Structures are given as structure tokens and as C-alpha cells.
C-alpha positions in Angstrom: -2.6 -3.7 21.4 0.3 -1.3 21.8 -0.1 2.5 22.1 2.1 5.4 21.0 2.5 8.4 23.2 3.7 11.6 21.5 4.8 15.0 22.8 4.2 17.4 19.9 5.8 20.6 18.8 9.2 19.2 17.6 10.1 19.6 13.9 11.3 16.4 12.2 14.9 16.7 11.0 17.4 14.3 9.7 17.7 11.4 7.2 15.4 8.4 6.8 15.7 5.5 4.4 12.6 4.2 2.4 11.7 0.6 3.3 10.8 -2.1 0.8 7.4 -1.7 -0.8 4.5 -3.2 1.2 2.2 -3.4 -1.8 4.9 -5.2 -3.8 6.2 -7.7 -1.3 2.8 -9.1 -0.3 1.8 -10.4 -3.9 5.4 -11.5 -4.4 5.1 -13.8 -1.4 2.0 -15.3 -2.9 3.8 -15.6 -6.2 6.4 -17.9 -4.5 3.7 -20.6 -4.5 3.8 -20.7 -8.3 7.1 -22.6 -8.3 8.5 -25.6 -6.4 11.9 -23.9 -6.4 13.4 -21.5 -3.9 12.7 -17.7 -4.3 14.9 -15.2 -2.5 13.6 -11.7 -1.9 15.7 -8.7 -0.7 14.7 -5.4 0.8 11.8 -7.0 2.5 10.1 -4.7 5.1 9.6 -6.2 8.6 5.9 -5.3 8.9 3.0 -7.2 10.4 1.3 -7.9 7.1 4.5 -9.6 5.8 4.7 -11.8 8.8 1.1 -12.8 8.3 1.7 -13.7 4.6 4.7 -15.7 5.5 2.5 -17.6 8.1 0.2 -18.4 5.1 3.1 -19.9 3.2 4.1 -22.0 6.2 0.5 -23.2 6.7 0.4 -24.4 3.1 3.6 -26.4 3.6 6.3 -24.0 2.5 9.5 -23.2 4.2 10.5 -19.7 5.1 13.9 -18.3 6.3 14.6 -14.7 7.2 17.9 -12.9 7.7 17.6 -9.2 8.1 15.9 -7.7 5.0 16.3 -11.0 3.0 13.8 -13.8 3.0 13.9 -17.2 1.4 10.6 -18.9 0.4 10.5 -22.5 -0.8 7.2 -24.2 -1.5 8.5 -27.6 -2.7 5.1 -29.1 -2.1 1.7 -27.8 -1.1 0.2 -29.7 1.8 -3.3 -28.1 1.7 -5.3 -26.0 -0.7 -7.2 -24.3 2.1 -6.2 -21.1 4.0 -7.8 -20.9 7.4 -10.3 -18.4 8.4 -8.0 -17.0 11.0 -5.2 -16.3 8.5 -7.6 -14.8 6.0 -9.0 -12.5 8.7 -5.4 -11.2 9.4 -4.3 -10.2 5.9 -6.4 -9.1 2.9 -3.8 -10.3 0.4 -4.5 -13.9 1.3 -6.8 -13.7 -1.7 -3.7 -13.5 -3.9 -2.9 -17.1 -3.1 -5.9 -18.5 -5.0 -4.3 -18.4 -8.5 -1.0 -20.0 -7.4 -2.9 -22.7 -5.5 -5.0 -23.4 -8.6 -1.8 -23.8 -10.6 -0.2 -26.1 -8.0 -3.3 -28.1 -6.8 -6.2 -27.4 -9.1 -8.3 -26.0 -6.2 -8.3 -23.4 -3.5 -10.5 -22.6 -0.5 -10.3 -19.5 1.6 -12.6 -17.2 3.6 -13.5 -13.5 3.2 -10.2 -11.6 3.6 -9.6 -9.0 6.3 -7.6 -5.8 6.0 -8.3 -2.1 6.5 -11.8 -1.0 7.1 -11.9 1.9 4.7 -15.1 1.2 2.8 -16.3 -1.4 0.3 -13.4 -3.2 -1.3 -14.7 -5.2 -4.2 -13.3 -8.6 -5.2 -15.2 -8.7 -8.5 -12.1 -8.2 -10.6 -10.5 -11.2 -9.0 -13.6 -13.4 -9.6 -14.1 -12.1 -13.1 -10.5 -12.7 -14.1 -10.3 -16.2 -12.6 -13.5 -17.3 -14.3 -12.4 -15.9 -17.7 -9.2 -18.0 -17.3 -11.1 -21.2 -16.6 -11.8 -21.3 -12.9 -15.1 -22.0 -11.2 -16.0 -19.8 -8.3 -18.5 -20.8 -5.5 -19.2 -18.1 -2.9 -20.7 -18.9 0.5 -19.4 -19.1 4.0 -16.1 -19.9 2.2 -14.8 -19.1 -1.2 -14.2 -22.3 -3.2 -12.3 -22.3 -6.5 -11.5 -25.1 -9.0 -10.1 -25.4 -12.5 -11.7 -28.5 -14.0 -10.0 -28.1 -17.4 -6.9 -26.2 -16.3 -6.1 -22.5 -16.7 -6.4 -21.2 -20.2 -5.8 -17.8 -21.8 -8.4 -15.1 -22.4 -8.9 -11.5 -23.5 -9.8 -9.6 -20.3 -11.2 -6.0 -19.8 -11.3 -4.9 -16.1 -14.1 -2.6 -15.2 -11.7 -0.8 -12.8 -7.8 -0.8 -12.8 -7.7 -2.8 -9.5 -4.2 -3.1 -8.2 -4.6 -6.4 -6.3 -6.9 -7.7 -9.1 -4.3 -7.0 -11.7 -1.6 -8.7 -9.6 -3.8 -11.7 -9.0 -4.9 -12.3 -12.5 -1.4 -11.7 -13.8 -0.2 -14.6 -11.6 -2.9 -16.8 -13.1 -2.3 -15.7 -16.7 1.5 -16.4 -16.6 0.7 -20.1 -16.1 -2.3 -20.3 -18.4 -2.2 -21.9 -21.8 -2.1 -19.4 -24.6 -2.0 -15.6 -25.0 -3.8 -13.5 -22.4 -4.5 -9.8 -22.7 -5.4 -7.7 -19.6 -6.9 -4.4 -20.6 -7.4 -1.5 -18.2 -4.8 -3.1 -16.0 -3.3 -1.2 -13.0 0.3 -0.1 -13.6 1.5 1.2 -10.2 5.2 0.8 -9.4 4.5 -2.2 -7.2 2.5 -3.9 -10.0 5.4 -3.3 -12.4 7.8 -4.8 -9.8 5.7 -8.0 -9.4 5.6 -8.4 -13.2 9.4 -8.0 -13.4 9.8 -10.6 -10.7 7.5 -13.0 -12.6 9.5 -12.5 -15.8 12.7 -13.3 -13.8 10.9 -16.6 -12.9 10.4 -17.4 -16.6 7.0 -15.7 -17.3 6.5 -13.9 -20.6 4.9 -10.5 -19.8 5.1 -7.4 -22.0 3.5 -4.0 -21.7 4.8 -3.6 -18.1 4.1 0.0 -17.0 1.1 0.4 -19.3 -2.6 -0.3 -18.8 -2.5 -3.3 -21.3 -0.5 -6.4 -20.3 0.2 -9.1 -22.8 1.1 -12.5 -21.4 2.2 -15.7 -23.2 1.5 -18.5 -20.7 4.2 -21.0 -19.7 3.9 -24.5 -18.2 6.0 -23.8 -15.1 8.1 -21.1 -13.4 11.5 -21.3 -11.7 12.9 -19.8 -8.6 14.7 -16.5 -8.7 16.3 -13.7 -6.6 14.7 -10.3 -6.7 15.1 -7.0 -4.9 11.8 -5.4 -3.8 11.3 -1.8 -5.0 11.2 1.0 -2.4 7.9 2.1 -0.8 6.9 5.4 -2.4 3.8 5.6 -0.1 6.0 5.4 3.0 8.5 8.0 1.6 5.7 10.5 0.9 4.3 9.9 4.4 7.5 11.0 6.1 7.9 13.9 3.7 4.3 15.1 4.6 4.9 14.7 8.4 8.2 16.5 8.2 6.6 19.4 6.3 3.7 19.6 8.7 6.0 19.9 11.6 8.1 22.6 9.9 11.1 20.3 9.6 13.7 19.3 7.0 14.4 15.8 6.0 16.2 13.7 3.4 14.6 10.4 2.3 17.1 8.0 0.8 16.6 5.0 -1.4 14.0 6.6 -3.7 13.8 7.2 -7.5 12.6 9.9 -9.7 9.6 8.4 -11.6 7.5 7.5 -8.6 7.0 11.1 -7.4 6.0 13.4 -10.3 2.3 13.6 -9.3 3.2 13.6 -5.6 5.5 16.6 -6.2 2.6 18.5 -7.9 0.4 17.8 -4.8 3.1 19.1 -2.4 3.4 22.2 -4.6 -0.4 22.8 -4.4 0.1 22.9 -0.6 3.0 25.3 -1.0 5.6 22.7 -0.1 8.8 22.3 -2.2 10.5 18.9 -2.5 13.6 18.3 -4.5 13.8 15.1 -6.4 17.1 13.4 -7.1 18.1 10.1 -8.6 18.3 8.2 -5.3 16.9 10.5 -2.7 14.4 13.3 -2.0 15.1 16.5 0.0 12.5 18.5 1.9 14.1 22.0 2.5 13.6 23.8 5.8 11.9 27.1 6.5 9.2 26.9 3.9 6.3 29.4 3.6 3.5 26.9 3.2 0.4 28.5 1.5 -2.2 26.8 -0.7 -1.6 27.6 -4.3 -5.0 28.6 -5.7 -6.0 27.7 -9.3 -5.3 30.2 -12.0 -8.8 31.5 -11.9 -8.6 32.0 -8.2 -10.7 29.0 -7.3 -9.9 26.7 -4.4 -7.8 23.8 -5.6 -8.9 20.2 -5.5 -6.6 17.3 -4.6 -8.1 14.1 -5.9 -6.8 10.5 -6.0 -6.9 8.1 -8.9 -5.2 5.2 -10.6 -1.5 5.5 -11.4 0.0 7.9 -12.4 -2.5 10.0 -10.6 -2.3 10.8 -6.9 -2.3 7.6 -4.8 -5.2 7.1 -2.5 -2.8 5.7 0.2 -1.0 9.1 0.2 -4.3 11.1 0.9 -4.5 10.8 4.7 -1.0 12.2 5.5 -1.5 15.0 3.0 -4.8 16.0 4.8 -2.8 16.3 8.1 -0.2 18.4 6.3 -3.0 20.7 4.9 -4.1 21.5 8.5 -0.7 23.2 8.9 -0.8 25.2 5.6 -2.3 28.7 5.1 -5.4 28.6 2.8 -8.3 26.4 1.8 -8.1 23.1 -0.2 -10.7 20.4 -1.1 -9.6 16.8 -0.9 -11.7 14.4 -3.1 -11.2 10.8 -2.1 -12.9 8.8 -5.0 -11.9 5.3 -4.2 -13.0 4.4 -0.6 -16.0 5.8 1.2 -14.6 5.4 4.7 -11.1 6.8 4.0 -11.9 10.3 5.3 -13.6 9.2 8.6 -10.4 9.9 10.5 -10.9 13.6 9.8 -13.3 13.7 12.8 -10.2 13.1 15.0 -8.4 16.0 13.4 -11.5 18.2 14.1 -11.4 17.1 17.7 -7.8 18.3 17.9 -8.7 21.7 16.6 -8.5 21.4 12.8 -10.7 23.6 10.7 -12.3 21.0 8.5 -15.7 20.5 6.9 -16.5 17.0 5.9 -18.8 17.5 2.9 -19.7 13.9 2.3 -17.9 10.5 2.7 -15.6 11.4 -0.3 -14.9 15.1 0.2 -13.4 17.3 2.9 -12.4 21.0 2.9 -9.4 21.8 5.1 -8.8 25.5 6.1 -5.5 26.2 7.6 -3.4 26.9 9.4 -4.9 25.3 12.5 -3.4 25.0 16.0 -3.8 21.4 17.0 -4.2 20.1 20.6 -3.0 16.9 22.0 -5.7 14.2 22.6 -6.3 10.4 22.7 -7.1 8.7 19.4 -7.5 5.2 17.9 -5.8 4.3 14.7 -8.6 3.1 12.4 -6.4 1.9 9.5 -2.8 1.9 8.3 -2.7 5.3 6.5 -5.1 7.2 8.8 -3.0 5.9 11.8 0.2 7.4 10.3 -1.7 10.7 9.6 -2.9 10.8 13.2 0.7 10.3 14.3 1.5 13.3 12.1 -1.2 15.4 13.8 0.1 14.4 17.2 3.6 15.6 16.2 2.2 19.0 15.2 0.0 19.4 18.3 0.7 21.2 21.5 0.8 18.9 24.5 0.7 15.1 24.7 -1.3 12.8 22.4 -2.0 9.1 22.6 -2.5 7.0 19.5 -4.1 3.6 20.4 -4.1 0.5 18.2 -0.6 1.3 17.1 -0.3 -2.3 15.7 -2.5 -1.1 12.8 0.1 1.4 11.7 2.8 -1.3 11.9 0.9 -3.4 9.4 2.3 -1.1 6.8 5.1 1.0 8.2 8.4 -0.6 9.2 10.0 0.4 12.5 7.9 3.6 12.6 8.8 4.4 16.2 12.5 4.0 15.5 12.4 6.1 12.3 10.5 8.9 14.0 12.9 8.9 17.0 15.8 9.2 14.5 14.2 12.3 13.2 13.9 13.9 16.6 10.2 13.0 17.4 9.3 12.6 21.1 7.5 9.3 20.8 7.3 6.2 23.1 5.4 3.0 23.1 3.5 1.3 25.9 1.6 -1.9 25.9 
């Protein structure tokens, strides 16, 4: 496991380009199994989770070629319907291969998926949707799926707008016989991007961008070429870290529609960001003070399904709040372990009160001290890097590989912005 060493106290300044979307590319790789033709994907981030998903493709018998930000995936035939325990442990989105395998082979076997330890992460939406579409599910040491009578359409209502659940069942629905409706579907930008890719492969999906998807099933899908959308979570992370250090940055390769709620949250923390058609600018020399509610109450920053504030943006915003004058309550509704990393911030000198597993009050501005920390998950790891950049003295962030599961070339990008960061084994 590699380690980052950071010397804090340097504002981030410069230009950084948003990478391809982690949460879009992983289901897209799984979707390549749906066709026996070649699929070419551009703007693919070089992150650990992508490498693990491509290993899954190769283990199933597919061919993978990579050149820079472009990958070619060709699953002409599927040699096995089982994904090993080792691969399942490495990447949570291995579960997304079940529907494509059911389409190609009529069965699938995998093991409980790994991923970030941020609390209970239900798979009920996946199982419910697959069963409604005609699959049998047997849960034991392994997860075993079959479709004795093939995939068939259904009218589905999710009990939560699960992102991976929506992506998975969408992949099953596009090759199911008949007309499927998915109600209370997730509609995040990466879900929309997957749906657009599937349509380019010959699927018939309407309602993209809404919480009701309508799908007319087709017998087979073709290959395609598709450019992966940018990662709005990564972009917001760099903006938060730059603001926390008192810097000024420009994030290129973005759009307007992915940041309306994010802009509101930055404004609550007294941070101005300027949105443009293809980039975002964080101006320098900002007077960062918490904007209280109109009645004078302490504001609450809570996460929720799109278009509400994304849970994956919560951690870096908490780090930013430690450098803002005033009090703010963060309410993490989705994962009961997401906020555990705040203990590390408190050890660095942050004035924070963890009310319960879902709520924390941050009172800033705090003077942070360098220390040694362990990255517990992707987003918390990036937030701890941000805290180290703000701190006086030297900090060490261990388990850096965890951060690189979701952030491409993080050391290189931070160095380009002036950070004093180095890596050691």
C-alpha cells in the first residue's frame, strides 16, 4: 500500500481537467458484455476500479485493449458465467455483470461484492428487479442467478432510487421481452450517460433524466463508440480543496447542469464558484463565512438523490467547512459510516461535534495540524488529503491506493496545482 506525504500551507492554484466519470464507466464496462460486438469507450479514467472491472471482462473471456483514454472491449463469446471471489472482493460493481451474463448465458454466479466500507449498502433493489424480470436468485456463500424462461418485461417500483440498482436493472430491461417501466429510478448524470450509451447500442429507452424510465426490450444489442461524461464528483472535490486552501483554480471539461445544487452548497459555505459552458472558475481571495438561514438558524447541508446534493461530495465539503467562519450541520442520510473520518479531522484540530452516525456540526475556522492518517474510503481519503493541504506541518495519508480507486492521477493533478505532495511505498 502506498502513502502520500503532504506539506501543508500552500494554496492550490492553476488549471485542472475533469477526468471521465468513475460512476459512469464502471457500469458501461459491464454493459459491454451485453453484445458480442466491439464497444469503444473514450475519456476513460485510469483508476484502480476501472482496471479491476476490465480484469473481470478478461476473466469472462473478453478482449480488452487500451490506448490512453480509449479502451476497446470485445466479448465475442463468454467462457464462464462465474466471477471469482477474488475479483468480486476487489470491485463492488462486479454485481452489475449479472444481468449481462443472464442475457448471454442464462446464468450467473458471483460472490458478495467489495468496495468502500461506508455503512450498509443494500443489494435489495438488484435482487427485486432481477426477480421481477424473470430471474431466480439463490443467496448463500455465493450468489446464483438463472433465467429459466428468459428475461421478460415488468412494471417496477424501486423502494429507493438506487444508482447501481437502476443501472443494473436497466441493463436487464433493455434485453427483456416487452415493455418495462422503472419507477422511482435514479437519474444522476452517470445513469443518464449509461442510458444514452445503451440507446446507441440499439436499446429503446425513454424518460432519460427523469425518475421514470420506459424501456421497450430488444433481442440483441450492437457495438458502439461512446465518450464517457466528465466526473462532476471529482471536479467538486478539487474545487472544495482549492477553496479550503485559499486558492484559485479553473476546472476544465465540465458542463452547467451538473452543478446547480453544488453551487448552492458552496454558497452556503461562503464560497463563490463561476459556472461556464465548459469550465468552472473558483476566484481567489474569498471571505468564506457560513451563510445562515433567513431566520438566523444554523444551515443544514444534507445529501439526497439527484438533483439534490450528492453523498460522494459530502466528505470534501466537510473538510472545506473546517476552514470557513461559522457553524454548519452536515446531515449524511445515505451511509451510516460516511462521517467516521471526521474523527481524523478532530485529531488535527478541527472543531467538530459528531452528533450521531449521520450528523456532524463543524465550527470554523480551525487551525489544523499535520498528522498521520489512514484513508478509510475513496471520498474520505480525498477529504483527508484536503485537510493535510490546509494543515501546518507535515501529514501522512496511508492507504493511498484507496483514493486512487476513484481519483485519476491525484498526485500529478495536485502537484500541477502547486501542492507539496509526494508518494512512498
